[in-house]
N, C-alpha and C positions, 0 to 999 in steps of 0.2 A: 817411421813417421813420414807422412806425405808432406813434402815441402813445396809442392807445386805452386807457382806464383799465380796470383789472381790479378787480372787487369781491372783495376778499380774504375777506370773511365768507362769501359764497356759495361761494367756492372751498374754504374750509375745511369747510363743510357737505358739499360734494361728496365730499371726501376721507373724511369720517366715514361718509357713506353707502356709499362703496366698501368701506371696512373692515368695516362692519356687514354688508354684503351677503355678503362672503366668509365671515365667521364664521357667519352664519345658514345659508348654503349648506353649509358644513362640517357643522353640526349636522344639517341635513336629510339629508345623505349618510349620516351615522352611523345615524340612525334608520331610513332606508330600507334600509340594509345589514343592520341587525338584523332587520328584517322578512324580508328575502330569505334570511338565513342560518337563521332559525328557523321559517320557514314549513313546516309539516308536511303539505303537500298539502291545501289549504283545501277543494277540491271534495269529497274524501272526508269530511273533517271536517264540512262543511256538510250532507252527506247524513245523517251519523250524528245531527247535532243536530236536523234536521228529523224524522227517524224517531222520535227520543226525544221530541220535542215532541208528535208525533201520538199516541204511546202515552200521554203524560201527559194529553192532552185526552180520550182515550177513557176513561181511568181516572177522570177528574174528572167525567165525565157531561155531558149537554147543559146549556147555559146557564152553565157554569163558565168563568171566564177564567183562562188559564194564562200565566204570564210567558214572554215570548219569550227564547230563549237569548242570552246576551251574546256580543258579538263577541270573537273570540280576542284575546289580549293583543298578539300580533305584528301583527295587523291594525290595532289601535288605534295602535300605535307607528308603523306605516307611514302611517296617516292624519295623525298629527302631523308626520311627516317631509314629507309632501306639502304640508301647510299652511306649513311653514317654507320649502319650495322656492318657493312663490308669494310669500311675504314677501321672500325673497332677490331674486326677480325685480323686485319693486316697488322695493326699495332700490337695485338696480343701475340701474333706470330713473331714480330720483331722483338718483343720482350723475351720470348723463349729462345730465339736464335742468339740474341746478344748475351743472355745468361750463359748459354753454352760456350760461346766464344770467350767470354770473360774467365771461365773456369777450365776451359780446354777439356770438357767432358760432356756427356749427354746431360741436358738440363732437366732431369727429373729424378734427382737424388734425395728429395725430401718432400714433405707434404705440400709446401708452398708451390714447388715446381710441378708436383704431380697434379694438383688441382688445376693449375694453369693449363697444363697439357690436356687434361680431361675436358675442361671448359672449351678449349680450342677445338678439340675433336667434335664436341657437341655442336658448336657453332658451324663448323665446316659441314657436318652431316645435315644440319638444318638448311644451310645454303644450297645443298644439292637437292634435298627433298622438297623444300619450299620455294623452288625457283619459279614456279608458275605464279603469275600475278594474283590469281584468285586465292592463293594460299598465304598471301602476305599478312593477313590478320593473325595468323598463328605465331608470327615472330614475337608478338607481345608476350605470349605465354612461354616461349622458349627463353627469351631474354631475362625474365624474372628469376627463374632458378639459377641461370648462369651468373647473373649479377650477384645473387646471394652467395654463390660459391666463391666468386672472385673477391667479394667483400670480406668474407671469412678468411680467405687465403691471404689477402693483403693486410688485414687488420690484426689477426691473431696468429697466423701461421707463417708470417714472413720470416725468411732466413737470409742472412747476408751471404753473398756469393762466397763459396768455400769448396775445397775438395770434399768428395764424399768420404764417409767413414770407411774403414777397412772392410767391414762386413758387406759393403755394397760395391766394392771394387772388383767387379766381375763382368765378363762380356754378356752375361745373362741380364744385367740391369737394363740396357737399351732394348733388349728383345722382350722380356717379360713385362716391364712397366709400360712400354709403348703400346703393346697389344692390349693389355688390360685397360689402358686409358682410352684407346679407340673404341673398344666394346662398351665401356661405361658411358662415353660421350654419346654414342648412338642410342644406347638404352635410355638416355635422358630424353631424347626426342620421342622415342616410342612411348615412354611413360606419360609425357605431356599429351600426346595424341590420344592415349587411352582415357586419361582423366577428362579431356574435353569431349570425347565420345560419350562417356557416361553422363556428363552434364547435358549433352545434346539429347540423350535418350531419356533424361529425367523430366520432371514436370516443368523445369525452367526452360527446356528446349521445345515445349509445346507451342506451336505457332499461335494458338488461341490465347496463350498467356504472355505473348511476347511484349505486350505493353504494360504488364503488371508490375514489373520491377526493372531497375537498371541492368541487373544480371541477365534477366530474360532477353532484354533488348540486345545486349552484347552477344549472347549465345546465338541469337537469331542471325547475326551477321557473320557467323563462322561458316566454313564449308559444311556440307551435309554429313550426317552421322556415318554413312557408309564410307565416305571419303576419309574421315578421321580414322575409322577402324582399319581401312586399307593402309594408311600411312603407318599406323602402329604395327600392323602385321609385317609389312615389308621391311621396316627398319629393324624389327626384332629378328626376322629371319637372317638379316645380315650380321647383327651384333652377336647373336647366340653362338655361332661357331667361333667367332673371333674371341669372345670372352672365354669360351671353353679352351681354346688353344692357350690363352693367357694363363689360365689355371694350370694347365698341363706343363707349360714352360716354368711356372713357379715351382711345381713339384720336382721337376728335373733339377732346377737350381737348388732346391732344398736338399736334395740327395747329395749334391756336390758340396754344399756349404755345411750341412748339419748331419749328413750320413743317413738320412731317411727321406723317402719321397713324401710321406704324409704323417703328420703328428697330431692332427686335430687341434692345431693352434687356432685361437679365435678367428683370426683373419682367414685362414684356410677353410674353417668350418662354415662361416657365414658366406664366403664366396661360393662354396659348393652348394649351400642351401639356395642362394640366389639363382645359380645356374639351373638347379632342379626346378625351381619355380618357373623360370622362363621355359624350360622344357615342357612343363605342365601347361603353360599358356599356349605354346605352339600346338600341342596335342589337342587341347580344348578348342582352339580356334578352327581346327579341321574336323571337329566332331559335331554331328548334328545335335541341336539342342543346347550347345554350349557356345555357339559362335558369337553371340551378342554380348550381353552384359556380364555373363558369368566369366567368359574368357577375358574380357577387359578388366574385370576385378582382379583376376590372377596376375595380369600384367602390371597392374598398379601395385600389388603386393610385391612383385619382383622389383619394381622401381623403389619401393620403400626399403626393401632389403639392401639394395645398392647404396642408398643414402645412409642407412644405418651402418653399413660396412665401411663407408668412406669416412664418416665422422666418429661415431661412437667406438668402433673397434680400433681405429687407428689412434685415437686421442685419449680414450678413457681406460680401456682394458689394458692389461699387462700381458704381453706375449712376445713371441720371437719377432713379430713385426713392429714392436713398439718403437724401434729406432726410426721408423718411417714418419714419426710425428714431427713435432717442432724441433728445429735444430739444424 
């Protein structure tokens, strides 16, 4: 029996960091959504301001300094939202680190910790991919699924800091779970990009209909369809081998723990299916006639398989991975 001591104080700070992270990310989502909703075509506005500034400089004469136009209010609100997003990421990282320090183990030994790690990986991937100012609107659509994951994690899957059960006391735990979490988090960004690409290519993304509905107006303010498709493709290229190695590491761990590499356990099966779907997406994306909507739909199916694997397989079905649920 494991009698490893738990640092209750650090565990409490970890819980506080988790709650603070969720609240900060909710605030970030609201501010970024306000920017997205009230952005009135910043490129046209910027051209008008530059033209007005040039006219003022001409009128002032040579050698006169004219104040630069102020940034629009919605842009400043969005900048504050982005700053809160980065703060929320740091708080979630602090939550995970403090959980690990409080238990003296890697902090992904149950579903609560696994979802937190996957959400952090998704946020970090988005921070890298969406670092350009013109991509800031996409943060709204990344934060929504991340906050859903964190809400489910904190509300229904929360587990008190404790040693992991004997079945998980292996050096393969930090290797297998961290790699799977990284791949899953990056796939989240890819899935969001493909969904937005399909919306951009639908009738709602038609510039002629952009004033017909609030959804059309929001979609019109997103980056172009080809940019979204490129984001989805590049993130999937990165996540595909990472997740594949995670499945391989899991098979090696299974042979060590259960005496076989593969047993068609529900978790193993759906993980393999998701990996095959993403392989089909990458193939379709490089095949003429499949590069647009057809390939994007395959990527969305892969994303749906990942979500199904994360929740239904872990929490509803009974299998050798059931211990990874609540507890």
